[in-house]
C-alpha angles and dihedrals in degrees: 000000000000091000092059093047090051090047092050089051094050092049089052091050091047094048089048092050093048095045099034096127093046092050094048090046093050090046094053089046092054094047091047092050091048091046090051091052096047092050090048090051090050093051091049091050090048090053093051092049090046090053092048090049091051089049092052091043089054093049089047094051090049091053093048090050089051093048089050090055093047091048091053091047088051095049090050091048092050091053091051089046091047090054094052092046091051087055092048092051094048092050091049092053093049090057092047099253115161091213091063092052091046093053093045091054092049092048090052092048091049089054092050094050096045 
């Protein structure tokens, strides 16, 4: 049994010695081909990730644009509300209402603080 195994080992060693350049060339070719396909797969994955990021970026920009418009609308609405509230305060003070005086004092205080 040991003789057969020794004989097999010797045959393998002899084969490797006789075909050393072919084995090395084949190994290099296999490594190069594997490297090519791995790199190609990585590039495809990066393109997919890039497309997803661009899509997310577009959605975020649309959302930001919508929020800017909503913010501007709310600022305008606050200005209109403040004008009406100023008229209500003035009317209340003319009629002797304490709420109007309180709000006017608060408004003056707010202007001094800010």
